[in-house]
A tleap script that builds the chain and sets N, CA, C and O, in Angstrom:
source leaprc.protein.ff14SB
mol = sequence {
  NMET GLN HIE GLY ARG GLU PRO ILE MET THR
  PRO GLU LEU HIE ARG TYR ILE ALA HIE MET
  ASP ASP SER ASP ASN GLN PRO ALA PRO GLU
  ARG GLY PRO SER LEU ARG ALA ARG ALA LEU
  ILE ALA LEU GLY VAL PHE GLY ALA ILE ALA
  SER VAL ILE GLY GLY LEU SER LEU LEU ALA
  THR VAL PHE GLY ALA ALA GLN VAL ILE ALA
  ALA THR PHE TYR PHE LEU THR LEU ALA GLY
  LEU ILE PHE LEU THR ALA GLY ALA ASP GLN
  HIE TRP ILE VAL TRP PRO ALA ARG LEU LEU
  GLY PRO LEU PRO MET THR ALA LEU ILE TRP
  TRP PHE LEU SER LEU PHE GLY CLEU
}
set mol.1.N position { -19.336 122.528 25.917 }
set mol.1.CA position { -18.365 123.551 25.962 }
set mol.1.C position { -17.389 123.310 24.729 }
set mol.1.O position { -16.891 122.230 24.409 }
set mol.2.N position { -17.227 124.482 24.132 }
set mol.2.CA position { -16.267 124.415 22.846 }
set mol.2.C position { -14.891 124.620 23.324 }
set mol.2.O position { -14.593 125.257 24.335 }
set mol.3.N position { -13.967 123.957 22.417 }
set mol.3.CA position { -12.617 124.079 22.731 }
set mol.3.C position { -12.104 125.443 22.417 }
set mol.3.O position { -12.457 125.995 21.375 }
set mol.4.N position { -11.276 126.029 23.273 }
set mol.4.CA position { -10.641 127.291 23.042 }
set mol.4.C position { -11.549 128.517 23.261 }
set mol.4.O position { -11.162 129.640 22.938 }
set mol.5.N position { -12.758 128.298 23.812 }
set mol.5.CA position { -13.612 129.432 23.897 }
set mol.5.C position { -14.053 129.431 25.400 }
set mol.5.O position { -14.063 128.367 26.019 }
set mol.6.N position { -14.405 130.568 25.974 }
set mol.6.CA position { -14.861 130.771 27.267 }
set mol.6.C position { -16.268 130.420 27.256 }
set mol.6.O position { -16.970 130.651 26.271 }
set mol.7.N position { -16.775 129.792 28.467 }
set mol.7.CA position { -18.106 129.477 28.547 }
set mol.7.C position { -19.030 130.719 28.453 }
set mol.7.O position { -18.626 131.820 28.826 }
set mol.8.N position { -20.214 130.540 27.976 }
set mol.8.CA position { -21.047 131.622 27.675 }
set mol.8.C position { -21.870 131.854 28.972 }
set mol.8.O position { -22.492 130.941 29.515 }
set mol.9.N position { -21.838 133.084 29.419 }
set mol.9.CA position { -22.513 133.536 30.649 }
set mol.9.C position { -23.971 133.941 30.249 }
set mol.9.O position { -24.211 135.044 29.757 }
set mol.10.N position { -24.887 133.043 30.472 }
set mol.10.CA position { -26.271 133.340 30.021 }
set mol.10.C position { -26.860 134.132 31.279 }
set mol.10.O position { -26.314 134.080 32.382 }
set mol.11.N position { -27.974 134.840 31.033 }
set mol.11.CA position { -28.598 135.532 32.156 }
set mol.11.C position { -29.071 134.546 33.183 }
set mol.11.O position { -29.004 134.901 34.360 }
set mol.12.N position { -29.528 133.389 32.905 }
set mol.12.CA position { -29.919 132.475 33.817 }
set mol.12.C position { -28.852 132.016 34.773 }
set mol.12.O position { -29.001 131.960 35.994 }
set mol.13.N position { -27.721 131.680 34.089 }
set mol.13.CA position { -26.565 131.239 34.818 }
set mol.13.C position { -26.004 132.406 35.768 }
set mol.13.O position { -25.603 132.182 36.910 }
set mol.14.N position { -26.018 133.667 35.176 }
set mol.14.CA position { -25.581 134.762 36.027 }
set mol.14.C position { -26.576 134.901 37.376 }
set mol.14.O position { -26.098 135.076 38.496 }
set mol.15.N position { -27.874 134.811 37.151 }
set mol.15.CA position { -28.739 134.858 38.331 }
set mol.15.C position { -28.473 133.720 39.250 }
set mol.15.O position { -28.446 133.918 40.465 }
set mol.16.N position { -28.269 132.507 38.729 }
set mol.16.CA position { -27.940 131.402 39.609 }
set mol.16.C position { -26.789 131.600 40.477 }
set mol.16.O position { -26.790 131.355 41.683 }
set mol.17.N position { -25.703 132.105 39.737 }
set mol.17.CA position { -24.444 132.319 40.534 }
set mol.17.C position { -24.599 133.398 41.549 }
set mol.17.O position { -24.044 133.329 42.646 }
set mol.18.N position { -25.397 134.456 41.162 }
set mol.18.CA position { -25.635 135.616 42.087 }
set mol.18.C position { -26.388 135.262 43.353 }
set mol.18.O position { -26.106 135.787 44.430 }
set mol.19.N position { -27.382 134.333 43.203 }
set mol.19.CA position { -28.161 133.878 44.367 }
set mol.19.C position { -27.587 132.755 45.106 }
set mol.19.O position { -28.111 132.385 46.157 }
set mol.20.N position { -26.561 132.196 44.635 }
set mol.20.CA position { -25.995 131.057 45.357 }
set mol.20.C position { -25.141 131.573 46.494 }
set mol.20.O position { -24.447 132.586 46.396 }
set mol.21.N position { -25.234 130.786 47.627 }
set mol.21.CA position { -24.326 131.149 48.773 }
set mol.21.C position { -23.837 129.921 49.455 }
set mol.21.O position { -24.243 128.843 49.020 }
set mol.22.N position { -23.002 129.939 50.485 }
set mol.22.CA position { -22.376 128.808 51.085 }
set mol.22.C position { -23.357 127.892 51.713 }
set mol.22.O position { -23.033 126.713 51.859 }
set mol.23.N position { -24.535 128.313 52.105 }
set mol.23.CA position { -25.365 127.417 52.710 }
set mol.23.C position { -25.855 126.306 51.906 }
set mol.23.O position { -26.263 125.272 52.436 }
set mol.24.N position { -25.827 126.493 50.552 }
set mol.24.CA position { -26.155 125.344 49.669 }
set mol.24.C position { -25.062 124.192 49.805 }
set mol.24.O position { -25.367 123.024 49.567 }
set mol.25.N position { -23.929 124.519 50.150 }
set mol.25.CA position { -22.891 123.493 50.324 }
set mol.25.C position { -22.626 122.944 51.599 }
set mol.25.O position { -21.779 122.066 51.759 }
set mol.26.N position { -23.358 123.451 52.583 }
set mol.26.CA position { -23.177 123.104 54.014 }
set mol.26.C position { -24.161 121.941 54.358 }
set mol.26.O position { -25.315 121.897 53.931 }
set mol.27.N position { -23.560 120.947 55.221 }
set mol.27.CA position { -24.431 119.808 55.599 }
set mol.27.C position { -25.615 120.410 56.444 }
set mol.27.O position { -25.531 121.514 56.983 }
set mol.28.N position { -26.652 119.653 56.512 }
set mol.28.CA position { -27.834 120.021 57.281 }
set mol.28.C position { -27.478 119.993 58.765 }
set mol.28.O position { -26.723 119.112 59.176 }
set mol.29.N position { -27.978 120.904 59.583 }
set mol.29.CA position { -27.669 120.863 61.063 }
set mol.29.C position { -28.140 119.533 61.666 }
set mol.29.O position { -29.215 119.033 61.334 }
set mol.30.N position { -27.354 119.000 62.514 }
set mol.30.CA position { -27.746 117.723 63.199 }
set mol.30.C position { -28.990 117.972 64.060 }
set mol.30.O position { -29.139 119.019 64.690 }
set mol.31.N position { -29.841 117.010 64.062 }
set mol.31.CA position { -31.103 117.208 64.957 }
set mol.31.C position { -30.828 116.300 66.072 }
set mol.31.O position { -30.126 115.300 65.919 }
set mol.32.N position { -31.363 116.622 67.189 }
set mol.32.CA position { -31.380 115.821 68.411 }
set mol.32.C position { -32.454 114.736 68.250 }
set mol.32.O position { -33.136 114.619 67.232 }
set mol.33.N position { -32.558 113.918 69.377 }
set mol.33.CA position { -33.559 112.875 69.349 }
set mol.33.C position { -35.018 113.487 69.251 }
set mol.33.O position { -35.294 114.569 69.769 }
set mol.34.N position { -35.862 112.776 68.603 }
set mol.34.CA position { -37.263 113.164 68.429 }
set mol.34.C position { -37.924 113.284 69.781 }
set mol.34.O position { -37.420 112.896 70.835 }
set mol.35.N position { -39.125 113.871 69.644 }
set mol.35.CA position { -39.888 113.921 70.967 }
set mol.35.C position { -40.314 112.581 71.414 }
set mol.35.O position { -40.358 112.342 72.620 }
set mol.36.N position { -40.616 111.732 70.582 }
set mol.36.CA position { -40.938 110.300 70.982 }
set mol.36.C position { -39.793 109.594 71.609 }
set mol.36.O position { -39.969 108.857 72.579 }
set mol.37.N position { -38.548 109.813 71.050 }
set mol.37.CA position { -37.429 109.150 71.709 }
set mol.37.C position { -37.094 109.770 73.086 }
set mol.37.O position { -36.704 109.079 74.028 }
set mol.38.N position { -37.265 111.093 73.154 }
set mol.38.CA position { -37.033 111.723 74.511 }
set mol.38.C position { -38.047 111.220 75.533 }
set mol.38.O position { -37.736 111.003 76.704 }
set mol.39.N position { -39.305 111.038 75.026 }
set mol.39.CA position { -40.364 110.544 76.031 }
set mol.39.C position { -39.941 109.112 76.493 }
set mol.39.O position { -39.999 108.811 77.685 }
set mol.40.N position { -39.489 108.176 75.479 }
set mol.40.CA position { -39.224 106.910 75.789 }
set mol.40.C position { -38.017 106.815 76.726 }
set mol.40.O position { -37.997 105.945 77.597 }
set mol.41.N position { -36.935 107.751 76.562 }
set mol.41.CA position { -35.840 107.765 77.377 }
set mol.41.C position { -36.261 108.167 78.765 }
set mol.41.O position { -35.847 107.503 79.715 }
set mol.42.N position { -37.081 109.240 78.966 }
set mol.42.CA position { -37.619 109.616 80.261 }
set mol.42.C position { -38.312 108.553 80.872 }
set mol.42.O position { -38.051 108.285 82.045 }
set mol.43.N position { -39.294 107.801 80.147 }
set mol.43.CA position { -39.919 106.729 80.770 }
set mol.43.C position { -39.072 105.585 81.180 }
set mol.43.O position { -39.345 104.932 82.187 }
set mol.44.N position { -38.016 105.314 80.403 }
set mol.44.CA position { -37.015 104.354 80.793 }
set mol.44.C position { -36.296 104.583 82.045 }
set mol.44.O position { -36.191 103.706 82.903 }
set mol.45.N position { -35.767 105.833 82.163 }
set mol.45.CA position { -35.127 106.316 83.356 }
set mol.45.C position { -36.110 106.317 84.541 }
set mol.45.O position { -35.740 105.875 85.629 }
set mol.46.N position { -37.238 106.758 84.377 }
set mol.46.CA position { -38.334 106.702 85.457 }
set mol.46.C position { -38.479 105.328 85.924 }
set mol.46.O position { -38.413 105.044 87.120 }
set mol.47.N position { -38.687 104.424 84.950 }
set mol.47.CA position { -38.880 102.949 85.270 }
set mol.47.C position { -37.723 102.394 86.011 }
set mol.47.O position { -37.925 101.659 86.978 }
set mol.48.N position { -36.498 102.703 85.613 }
set mol.48.CA position { -35.306 102.194 86.292 }
set mol.48.C position { -35.188 102.653 87.747 }
set mol.48.O position { -34.858 101.894 88.659 }
set mol.49.N position { -35.489 103.985 87.902 }
set mol.49.CA position { -35.507 104.480 89.262 }
set mol.49.C position { -36.613 103.888 90.091 }
set mol.49.O position { -36.376 103.604 91.265 }
set mol.50.N position { -37.785 103.684 89.581 }
set mol.50.CA position { -38.880 103.128 90.300 }
set mol.50.C position { -38.636 101.769 90.728 }
set mol.50.O position { -39.049 101.344 91.807 }
set mol.51.N position { -37.886 100.990 89.795 }
set mol.51.CA position { -37.434 99.669 89.997 }
set mol.51.C position { -36.530 99.479 91.143 }
set mol.51.O position { -36.665 98.588 91.982 }
set mol.52.N position { -35.549 100.416 91.130 }
set mol.52.CA position { -34.600 100.436 92.286 }
set mol.52.C position { -35.271 100.808 93.622 }
set mol.52.O position { -35.015 100.157 94.635 }
set mol.53.N position { -36.113 101.828 93.636 }
set mol.53.CA position { -36.924 102.171 94.833 }
set mol.53.C position { -37.686 101.051 95.334 }
set mol.53.O position { -37.665 100.734 96.523 }
set mol.54.N position { -38.424 100.385 94.369 }
set mol.54.CA position { -39.219 99.204 94.714 }
set mol.54.C position { -38.410 98.172 95.224 }
set mol.54.O position { -38.806 97.609 96.245 }
set mol.55.N position { -37.317 97.805 94.690 }
set mol.55.CA position { -36.334 96.748 95.148 }
set mol.55.C position { -35.866 96.989 96.540 }
set mol.55.O position { -35.884 96.115 97.406 }
set mol.56.N position { -35.417 98.290 96.735 }
set mol.56.CA position { -34.928 98.613 98.111 }
set mol.56.C position { -36.048 98.582 99.105 }
set mol.56.O position { -35.795 98.243 100.262 }
set mol.57.N position { -37.227 98.898 98.762 }
set mol.57.CA position { -38.345 98.858 99.706 }
set mol.57.C position { -38.660 97.409 99.973 }
set mol.57.O position { -39.008 97.095 101.111 }
set mol.58.N position { -38.570 96.516 99.044 }
set mol.58.CA position { -38.864 95.073 99.312 }
set mol.58.C position { -37.758 94.543 100.219 }
set mol.58.O position { -38.077 93.800 101.148 }
set mol.59.N position { -36.416 94.886 100.009 }
set mol.59.CA position { -35.397 94.386 100.776 }
set mol.59.C position { -35.508 94.943 102.208 }
set mol.59.O position { -35.216 94.278 103.202 }
set mol.60.N position { -35.976 96.282 102.242 }
set mol.60.CA position { -36.085 96.868 103.656 }
set mol.60.C position { -37.177 96.172 104.366 }
set mol.60.O position { -37.080 96.121 105.592 }
set mol.61.N position { -38.269 95.590 103.762 }
set mol.61.CA position { -39.238 94.934 104.372 }
set mol.61.C position { -38.881 93.587 104.938 }
set mol.61.O position { -39.327 93.154 106.001 }
set mol.62.N position { -38.012 92.935 104.118 }
set mol.62.CA position { -37.503 91.557 104.447 }
set mol.62.C position { -36.320 91.613 105.539 }
set mol.62.O position { -36.290 90.860 106.513 }
set mol.63.N position { -35.346 92.595 105.262 }
set mol.63.CA position { -34.261 92.599 106.165 }
set mol.63.C position { -34.082 93.627 107.143 }
set mol.63.O position { -33.228 93.521 108.023 }
set mol.64.N position { -34.945 94.752 107.025 }
set mol.64.CA position { -34.945 95.833 107.881 }
set mol.64.C position { -34.247 97.076 107.210 }
set mol.64.O position { -33.214 96.980 106.547 }
set mol.65.N position { -34.903 98.225 107.444 }
set mol.65.CA position { -34.453 99.430 106.762 }
set mol.65.C position { -32.960 99.801 106.973 }
set mol.65.O position { -32.238 100.194 106.057 }
set mol.66.N position { -32.564 99.642 108.255 }
set mol.66.CA position { -31.233 100.001 108.580 }
set mol.66.C position { -30.110 99.257 107.798 }
set mol.66.O position { -29.148 99.865 107.328 }
set mol.67.N position { -30.275 97.931 107.684 }
set mol.67.CA position { -29.367 97.128 107.012 }
set mol.67.C position { -29.319 97.483 105.416 }
set mol.67.O position { -28.296 97.478 104.730 }
set mol.68.N position { -30.591 97.780 104.986 }
set mol.68.CA position { -30.613 98.012 103.486 }
set mol.68.C position { -29.978 99.428 103.172 }
set mol.68.O position { -29.328 99.658 102.152 }
set mol.69.N position { -30.237 100.330 104.149 }
set mol.69.CA position { -29.549 101.694 103.929 }
set mol.69.C position { -28.055 101.550 104.035 }
set mol.69.O position { -27.346 102.042 103.157 }
set mol.70.N position { -27.527 100.898 105.069 }
set mol.70.CA position { -26.106 100.655 105.201 }
set mol.70.C position { -25.604 100.021 104.059 }
set mol.70.O position { -24.607 100.503 103.521 }
set mol.71.N position { -26.218 98.854 103.527 }
set mol.71.CA position { -25.666 98.184 102.319 }
set mol.71.C position { -25.734 98.972 101.016 }
set mol.71.O position { -24.934 98.763 100.104 }
set mol.72.N position { -26.735 99.911 100.944 }
set mol.72.CA position { -26.798 100.775 99.766 }
set mol.72.C position { -25.615 101.769 99.759 }
set mol.72.O position { -24.938 101.968 98.750 }
set mol.73.N position { -25.400 102.395 100.972 }
set mol.73.CA position { -24.312 103.371 101.040 }
set mol.73.C position { -22.979 102.643 100.850 }
set mol.73.O position { -22.049 103.201 100.268 }
set mol.74.N position { -22.882 101.443 101.320 }
set mol.74.CA position { -21.512 100.656 101.277 }
set mol.74.C position { -21.434 100.454 99.683 }
set mol.74.O position { -20.372 100.726 99.123 }
set mol.75.N position { -22.481 100.005 98.971 }
set mol.75.CA position { -22.258 99.724 97.525 }
set mol.75.C position { -21.968 100.965 96.898 }
set mol.75.O position { -21.079 100.917 96.047 }
set mol.76.N position { -22.581 102.223 97.145 }
set mol.76.CA position { -22.318 103.394 96.429 }
set mol.76.C position { -20.837 103.848 96.734 }
set mol.76.O position { -20.185 104.445 95.877 }
set mol.77.N position { -20.331 103.553 97.964 }
set mol.77.CA position { -18.893 103.979 98.212 }
set mol.77.C position { -18.026 103.080 97.397 }
set mol.77.O position { -17.050 103.549 96.813 }
set mol.78.N position { -18.337 101.771 97.323 }
set mol.78.CA position { -17.545 100.800 96.608 }
set mol.78.C position { -17.520 101.263 95.040 }
set mol.78.O position { -16.485 101.381 94.384 }
set mol.79.N position { -18.773 101.491 94.581 }
set mol.79.CA position { -18.842 101.935 93.122 }
set mol.79.C position { -18.032 103.305 92.911 }
set mol.79.O position { -17.315 103.466 91.923 }
set mol.80.N position { -18.176 104.176 93.800 }
set mol.80.CA position { -17.475 105.347 93.710 }
set mol.80.C position { -15.990 105.249 93.676 }
set mol.80.O position { -15.329 105.961 92.920 }
set mol.81.N position { -15.432 104.341 94.517 }
set mol.81.CA position { -14.016 104.013 94.574 }
set mol.81.C position { -13.575 103.398 93.299 }
set mol.81.O position { -12.540 103.766 92.743 }
set mol.82.N position { -14.358 102.447 92.815 }
set mol.82.CA position { -14.068 101.821 91.615 }
set mol.82.C position { -13.972 102.843 90.414 }
set mol.82.O position { -13.009 102.832 89.647 }
set mol.83.N position { -14.963 103.674 90.301 }
set mol.83.CA position { -14.881 104.757 89.203 }
set mol.83.C position { -13.724 105.696 89.459 }
set mol.83.O position { -13.068 106.143 88.519 }
set mol.84.N position { -13.458 106.008 90.747 }
set mol.84.CA position { -12.380 106.998 91.099 }
set mol.84.C position { -11.005 106.490 90.629 }
set mol.84.O position { -10.195 107.177 90.007 }
set mol.85.N position { -10.837 105.229 90.990 }
set mol.85.CA position { -9.593 104.675 90.780 }
set mol.85.C position { -9.396 104.261 89.237 }
set mol.85.O position { -8.269 104.143 88.756 }
set mol.86.N position { -10.521 104.058 88.528 }
set mol.86.CA position { -10.465 103.923 87.089 }
set mol.86.C position { -9.960 105.078 86.378 }
set mol.86.O position { -9.322 104.913 85.338 }
set mol.87.N position { -10.213 106.352 86.892 }
set mol.87.CA position { -9.834 107.620 86.231 }
set mol.87.C position { -8.316 107.939 86.489 }
set mol.87.O position { -7.612 107.247 87.225 }
set mol.88.N position { -7.928 108.930 85.887 }
set mol.88.CA position { -6.433 109.413 86.073 }
set mol.88.C position { -6.359 110.444 87.068 }
set mol.88.O position { -5.385 111.196 87.088 }
set mol.89.N position { -7.375 110.560 87.967 }
set mol.89.CA position { -7.344 111.624 89.071 }
set mol.89.C position { -6.106 111.467 89.968 }
set mol.89.O position { -5.648 110.344 90.175 }
set mol.90.N position { -5.554 112.570 90.506 }
set mol.90.CA position { -4.430 112.397 91.402 }
set mol.90.C position { -4.880 112.707 92.733 }
set mol.90.O position { -4.079 113.220 93.514 }
set mol.91.N position { -6.076 112.458 93.097 }
set mol.91.CA position { -6.584 112.741 94.470 }
set mol.91.C position { -5.926 111.868 95.442 }
set mol.91.O position { -5.392 110.846 95.010 }
set mol.92.N position { -5.886 112.143 96.777 }
set mol.92.CA position { -5.113 111.399 97.695 }
set mol.92.C position { -5.758 110.083 97.999 }
set mol.92.O position { -5.079 109.163 98.455 }
set mol.93.N position { -7.095 109.948 97.757 }
set mol.93.CA position { -7.742 108.619 98.220 }
set mol.93.C position { -7.400 107.553 96.995 }
set mol.93.O position { -7.599 106.353 97.183 }
set mol.94.N position { -6.924 107.996 95.848 }
set mol.94.CA position { -6.636 107.086 94.742 }
set mol.94.C position { -5.583 106.102 95.155 }
set mol.94.O position { -5.750 104.901 94.944 }
set mol.95.N position { -4.450 106.591 95.766 }
set mol.95.CA position { -3.344 105.705 96.030 }
set mol.95.C position { -3.638 104.523 96.896 }
set mol.95.O position { -3.364 103.386 96.512 }
set mol.96.N position { -4.215 104.774 98.106 }
set mol.96.CA position { -4.569 103.679 99.051 }
set mol.96.C position { -5.622 102.809 98.419 }
set mol.96.O position { -5.644 101.610 98.697 }
set mol.97.N position { -6.485 103.325 97.600 }
set mol.97.CA position { -7.550 102.387 97.048 }
set mol.97.C position { -6.852 101.642 95.949 }
set mol.97.O position { -7.261 100.513 95.680 }
set mol.98.N position { -5.818 102.163 95.271 }
set mol.98.CA position { -5.140 101.272 94.236 }
set mol.98.C position { -4.302 100.191 94.844 }
set mol.98.O position { -4.138 99.085 94.328 }
set mol.99.N position { -3.785 100.588 95.976 }
set mol.99.CA position { -2.892 99.537 96.656 }
set mol.99.C position { -3.707 98.522 97.429 }
set mol.99.O position { -3.348 97.345 97.411 }
set mol.100.N position { -4.758 98.891 98.092 }
set mol.100.CA position { -5.623 97.912 98.803 }
set mol.100.C position { -6.660 97.214 97.906 }
set mol.100.O position { -6.998 96.041 98.064 }
set mol.101.N position { -7.116 97.996 96.994 }
set mol.101.CA position { -8.254 97.514 96.166 }
set mol.101.C position { -9.510 98.094 96.662 }
set mol.101.O position { -9.568 98.488 97.826 }
set mol.102.N position { -10.593 98.183 95.816 }
set mol.102.CA position { -11.751 99.097 96.221 }
set mol.102.C position { -12.521 98.436 97.327 }
set mol.102.O position { -13.012 99.165 98.189 }
set mol.103.N position { -12.684 97.118 97.399 }
set mol.103.CA position { -13.465 96.550 98.474 }
set mol.103.C position { -12.878 96.642 99.897 }
set mol.103.O position { -13.613 96.925 100.843 }
set mol.104.N position { -11.524 96.399 100.062 }
set mol.104.CA position { -10.974 96.692 101.402 }
set mol.104.C position { -10.870 98.119 101.758 }
set mol.104.O position { -10.892 98.484 102.933 }
set mol.105.N position { -10.750 98.981 100.708 }
set mol.105.CA position { -10.689 100.443 101.023 }
set mol.105.C position { -12.043 100.928 101.433 }
set mol.105.O position { -12.144 101.848 102.245 }
set mol.106.N position { -13.112 100.334 100.892 }
set mol.106.CA position { -14.481 100.731 101.189 }
set mol.106.C position { -14.775 100.282 102.708 }
set mol.106.O position { -15.424 101.014 103.456 }
set mol.107.N position { -14.270 99.054 103.116 }
set mol.107.CA position { -14.487 98.695 104.452 }
set mol.107.C position { -13.731 99.567 105.330 }
set mol.107.O position { -14.255 99.907 106.391 }
set mol.108.N position { -12.478 100.006 105.006 }
set mol.108.CA position { -11.684 100.877 105.900 }
set mol.108.C position { -12.365 102.149 105.994 }
set mol.108.O position { -12.436 102.667 107.109 }
set mol.109.N position { -12.874 102.728 105.002 }
set mol.109.CA position { -13.594 104.070 105.074 }
set mol.109.C position { -14.811 103.884 105.980 }
set mol.109.O position { -15.037 104.735 106.840 }
set mol.110.N position { -15.557 102.890 105.846 }
set mol.110.CA position { -16.788 102.714 106.727 }
set mol.110.C position { -16.321 102.490 108.259 }
set mol.110.O position { -16.906 103.012 109.208 }
set mol.111.N position { -15.243 101.685 108.375 }
set mol.111.CA position { -14.732 101.552 109.773 }
set mol.111.C position { -14.392 102.846 110.350 }
set mol.111.O position { -14.751 103.140 111.490 }
set mol.112.N position { -13.635 103.723 109.527 }
set mol.112.CA position { -13.221 104.945 110.026 }
set mol.112.C position { -14.350 105.909 110.446 }
set mol.112.O position { -14.291 106.648 111.428 }
set mol.113.N position { -15.463 105.809 109.523 }
set mol.113.CA position { -16.610 106.653 109.859 }
set mol.113.C position { -17.335 106.150 110.972 }
set mol.113.O position { -18.000 106.926 111.658 }
set mol.114.N position { -17.274 104.800 111.257 }
set mol.114.CA position { -18.036 104.308 112.520 }
set mol.114.C position { -17.277 104.725 113.604 }
set mol.114.O position { -17.902 104.812 114.661 }
set mol.115.N position { -16.062 105.013 113.630 }
set mol.115.CA position { -15.349 105.553 114.805 }
set mol.115.C position { -16.014 106.898 115.241 }
set mol.115.O position { -16.043 107.209 116.431 }
set mol.116.N position { -16.513 107.643 114.328 }
set mol.116.CA position { -17.091 108.958 114.819 }
set mol.116.C position { -18.608 108.893 114.866 }
set mol.116.O position { -19.297 109.913 114.904 }
set mol.117.N position { -19.119 107.634 114.864 }
set mol.117.CA position { -20.573 107.527 114.921 }
set mol.117.C position { -21.377 107.893 113.663 }
set mol.117.O position { -22.555 108.243 113.743 }
set mol.118.N position { -20.735 107.807 112.538 }
set mol.118.CA position { -21.441 108.285 111.354 }
set mol.118.C position { -22.018 107.057 110.665 }
set mol.118.O position { -22.669 107.181 109.628 }
savepdb mol mol.pdb
quit
């Protein structure tokens, strides 16, 4: 570029500018996981679910189905209360669970449900 002069607009430069658009300056769209990664994730989830079902089946064989089902629901209630009290939800169950703690609150819920034969 020469000092004091405008840049020369050549026909090639003019065509380049005319065909240029904003997509040249935009980042490439993000791609999700590949098909192989999706298949491995699906197999991993399937394997985890199969392991849990197999473990519960084995425990049911050893200890009896009723005890394993009750223990599973008890654990799910406990886990639900832990996650519920970890959040900032203002639900009515949060305050007794925060005061008592998740484990006693789970026992209290199951005792209350047993009063109704559930």
